[in-house]
N, C-alpha and C positions, 0 to 999 in steps of 0.2 A: 926479422929478415928485412933487409934493406932493398927496396925496389928501384932505387936510383941507378941509372947506368953508370958504370965505372969508367967508361972510356970518354966521357964528356969532360971537356976542360972547363975551368972556371970562366973563361972568356965566353964560351958558347952559352953557358947558363946565364950570364949577365945579358947577353943579347936577347934571350927568350923571356926575360923577366916581365916585360910589359905586355906580352901577348894576351894574357888573360884579361887585363884591364881594357885593352882595345876591343876584345871580343864582347865584354860586358857593355861597353859604351855603344858599340854598333847594335847590339841586341836591344838596349834600352831605346835607342833612336828609332829603330824599326817598330818597337812596341808602341811608342808614343805616337808615331805617325799613323799607324793602323788604328789606334784608339781615337785619334782626332778625326780621321776620315769616317769612321763608323758613327761617332757622336754627331757629326754634321748632318747625318741623315735623319735624326730624331725630329727636328722641326718640320721637315718635309713630310714625314710620316704622320705627325700630329695634325698638320694642316689637311692632309688627305683624309684622315679619320673624321675631322670636323666637317669637311664638305660632304662626306659620305653620310654622316649622321643627319645633316640638314636635308639632304636630298631624300633620304629614307623617310623622314618626317613628312615632307611635302607629298611624297607618293602615297604614304599611308593615309593622309588626310583626304587626298583625291579619291583613293579607292574606297574609303569609308563612305564618302558622299555618293559614289556610284552604287555601292551596295544598297544604300537607303533608297535611292531613286529606282533601282531595279525591282524593289519590293512593291512599288506602286503600279497600278494598271496604267496603260498609256493615256487613257482619258483623264486621269487624275494628276497628270504632270502639268501644273499651272502655277502661277505666282501665288495665288491664294493658298493652295494646299501646301506648297513648299514652305511658305512662311508660317503656316499653322503648325507644321511639323518641326519648326526651328531648324530647317536645313539651309536657309538663307538668312541674311541680315534682314531685320524688320524694316517696314516702311518703304518698300520698293514697289514700283509700278511698271517699270519697263526693263527690257533686257539690254545688256547682260546683267545678270543677277549676281550680286556680291555675296560671298560667304566668308569674308575676311574676319568678321567678328560675330560669329554665330553665338547667340545667348546660351545655348545648351553647352557649347564647348568652352565658353569663357570660364565656367566654374571648374572644369577639369584642366584648364590651362592647355588645352589641345586645339585651340583656335589658331588659324594661320597668323592672325595679327599678334598673338602672344608668343607663339613658338618660333616664328621666323622674322627676321629683320626686314622691314619695308615690304611686307607681304601684301599682295593684291590677288585675290582669288575670285574667279568669275565662273558662272554657269550660264550656258545658253541652251535653249531647246528649240526644236522646230519639228513640225509635222512632216513626215516624209511619205505619207500615203499608206493605204492599207491598214489604217489603225495603228501605225507605229510612230514613235517619236525618237528623234536623234538628240542625244544630250551630249554637249561638249563642255569640258572643264579645262580651264587654263589657270595655272597658278604661277605667279612671278614673284621672286624674292631676291634679296641681296645676301650673298654669303658673307661670312665674317672676313673673308679676304678681299671683299669689294666687288666680286663678280656678280652679274645679274643672271640668274638661272630661271628658266621657264619650263614648267611641266605641262604638257598637253595630253589629255586623255579623253575618252568618251565612251558612250555605249548606245545601243539601240534598244528601246523598250517597246514591246508589242509583237506583232506577227512576224516581222522580219528578223527577229532575234534568233 
Protein backbone atom coordinates (compact mmCIF):
# COMPACT_ATOMS: atom_id res chain seq x y z
CA UNK A 1 0.00 0.00 0.00
CA UNK A 2 1.48 3.33 -1.02
CA UNK A 3 0.97 6.10 1.55
CA UNK A 4 2.26 8.92 -0.63
CA UNK A 5 -0.40 11.42 -1.65
CA UNK A 6 -1.13 11.19 -5.35
CA UNK A 7 -2.12 14.80 -5.84
CA UNK A 8 1.40 16.22 -5.13
CA UNK A 9 3.41 17.32 -8.06
CA UNK A 10 7.10 16.56 -8.41
CA UNK A 11 7.79 20.26 -8.04
CA UNK A 12 6.17 20.39 -4.54
CA UNK A 13 8.13 17.31 -3.47
CA UNK A 14 11.38 18.94 -4.56
CA UNK A 15 10.59 22.03 -2.51
CA UNK A 16 9.98 19.95 0.71
CA UNK A 17 13.07 17.73 0.36
CA UNK A 18 15.39 19.79 2.63
CA UNK A 19 12.82 20.26 5.43
CA UNK A 20 13.99 17.19 7.37
CA UNK A 21 17.62 18.26 7.14
CA UNK A 22 16.77 21.76 8.44
CA UNK A 23 14.76 20.24 11.33
CA UNK A 24 17.69 18.01 12.29
CA UNK A 25 20.16 20.91 12.17
CA UNK A 26 17.93 23.11 14.34
CA UNK A 27 17.42 20.26 16.82
CA UNK A 28 21.16 19.56 17.01
CA UNK A 29 21.88 23.27 17.56
CA UNK A 30 19.38 23.45 20.43
CA UNK A 31 20.73 20.23 21.96
CA UNK A 32 24.33 21.49 21.84
CA UNK A 33 23.41 24.88 23.34
CA UNK A 34 21.45 23.24 26.16
CA UNK A 35 24.30 20.82 26.90
CA UNK A 36 26.87 23.62 26.98
CA UNK A 37 24.79 25.71 29.36
CA UNK A 38 24.30 22.77 31.73
CA UNK A 39 27.99 21.81 31.57
CA UNK A 40 29.01 25.36 32.45
CA UNK A 41 27.31 24.89 35.85
CA UNK A 42 29.59 22.00 36.90
CA UNK A 43 32.59 24.15 37.97
CA UNK A 44 30.29 26.39 40.03
CA UNK A 45 28.71 23.37 41.70
CA UNK A 46 32.13 21.81 42.39
CA UNK A 47 33.45 25.04 43.94
CA UNK A 48 30.36 25.29 46.15
CA UNK A 49 30.81 21.70 47.26
CA UNK A 50 34.48 22.34 48.10
CA UNK A 51 33.65 25.44 50.15
CA UNK A 52 30.88 23.59 51.95
CA UNK A 53 33.22 20.71 52.81
CA UNK A 54 35.84 23.08 54.22
CA UNK A 55 33.30 24.99 56.30
CA UNK A 56 31.84 21.74 57.60
CA UNK A 57 35.31 20.58 58.72
CA UNK A 58 35.95 23.89 60.50
CA UNK A 59 32.61 23.78 62.31
CA UNK A 60 33.12 20.15 63.33
CA UNK A 61 36.56 20.95 64.79
CA UNK A 62 35.13 23.89 66.78
CA UNK A 63 32.22 21.78 68.03
CA UNK A 64 34.56 18.96 69.05
CA UNK A 65 36.58 21.39 71.16
CA UNK A 66 33.43 22.84 72.73
CA UNK A 67 32.23 19.35 73.66
CA UNK A 68 35.55 18.58 75.35
CA UNK A 69 35.54 21.88 77.26
CA UNK A 70 31.92 21.37 78.39
CA UNK A 71 32.91 18.10 80.06
CA UNK A 72 35.21 20.03 82.40
CA UNK A 73 34.02 21.76 85.57
CA UNK A 74 34.25 25.56 85.31
CA UNK A 75 37.09 25.64 87.90
CA UNK A 76 39.24 23.33 85.73
CA UNK A 77 39.21 25.53 82.64
CA UNK A 78 42.72 26.94 82.67
CA UNK A 79 45.83 26.82 80.50
CA UNK A 80 47.47 24.03 82.50
CA UNK A 81 44.48 21.65 82.29
CA UNK A 82 43.66 22.44 78.64
CA UNK A 83 47.29 21.78 77.70
CA UNK A 84 47.42 18.56 79.77
CA UNK A 85 44.32 17.29 77.93
CA UNK A 86 45.90 18.16 74.56
CA UNK A 87 43.04 20.51 73.71
CA UNK A 88 45.41 23.39 72.89
CA UNK A 89 48.89 23.64 71.39
CA UNK A 90 51.66 23.06 73.91
CA UNK A 91 53.89 25.69 75.47
CA UNK A 92 51.37 28.51 75.78
CA UNK A 93 51.14 30.82 78.77
CA UNK A 94 48.75 33.61 77.73
CA UNK A 95 45.45 34.01 75.96
CA UNK A 96 44.31 33.68 73.21
CA UNK A 97 45.19 30.00 73.20
CA UNK A 98 45.95 28.39 69.85
CA UNK A 99 44.65 24.96 68.92
CA UNK A 100 45.87 25.04 65.32
CA UNK A 101 48.30 22.11 65.69
CA UNK A 102 46.94 20.03 68.56
CA UNK A 103 49.22 16.98 69.09
CA UNK A 104 46.30 14.60 69.58
CA UNK A 105 44.71 15.66 66.29
CA UNK A 106 47.95 15.68 64.30
CA UNK A 107 47.94 11.87 64.25
CA UNK A 108 44.40 11.68 62.89
CA UNK A 109 45.07 14.56 60.45
CA UNK A 110 42.05 16.35 61.91
CA UNK A 111 43.98 19.32 63.20
CA UNK A 112 43.01 22.72 61.74
CA UNK A 113 46.59 23.23 60.57
CA UNK A 114 46.49 20.02 58.52
CA UNK A 115 42.89 20.02 57.30
CA UNK A 116 42.50 23.67 56.28
CA UNK A 117 44.76 26.06 54.40
CA UNK A 118 46.31 28.90 56.44
CA UNK A 119 44.21 27.93 59.47
CA UNK A 120 44.44 29.90 62.69
CA UNK A 121 42.31 28.58 65.56
CA UNK A 122 42.09 30.33 68.91
CA UNK A 123 40.32 29.76 72.22
CA UNK A 124 39.76 32.39 74.91
CA UNK A 125 38.03 32.01 78.24
CA UNK A 126 36.90 34.44 80.93
CA UNK A 127 35.25 34.17 84.33
CA UNK A 128 31.75 35.68 84.18
CA UNK A 129 30.80 35.31 87.83
CA UNK A 130 28.72 32.82 89.72
CA UNK A 131 31.25 30.08 89.13
CA UNK A 132 30.83 30.17 85.35
CA UNK A 133 33.31 30.53 82.51
CA UNK A 134 32.61 31.87 79.02
CA UNK A 135 34.65 30.11 76.32
CA UNK A 136 34.95 31.70 72.86
CA UNK A 137 36.40 29.94 69.83
CA UNK A 138 37.49 31.62 66.60
CA UNK A 139 38.79 29.78 63.56
CA UNK A 140 40.03 31.60 60.48
CA UNK A 141 41.12 29.83 57.30
CA UNK A 142 41.58 30.47 53.60
CA UNK A 143 39.36 28.57 51.17
CA UNK A 144 40.72 26.98 48.01
CA UNK A 145 39.10 29.81 46.07
CA UNK A 146 41.11 32.40 48.04
CA UNK A 147 38.43 33.73 50.39
CA UNK A 148 39.14 34.11 54.10
CA UNK A 149 36.43 32.56 56.26
CA UNK A 150 35.96 32.96 60.01
CA UNK A 151 33.97 30.67 62.29
CA UNK A 152 33.00 32.15 65.69
CA UNK A 153 31.35 30.06 68.37
CA UNK A 154 31.38 29.65 72.10
CA UNK A 155 29.78 28.24 75.20
CA UNK A 156 29.27 28.90 78.90
CA UNK A 157 30.45 26.32 81.40
CA UNK A 158 29.11 26.39 84.92
CA UNK A 159 26.00 27.64 86.69
CA UNK A 160 24.73 29.99 83.96
CA UNK A 161 24.64 27.20 81.42
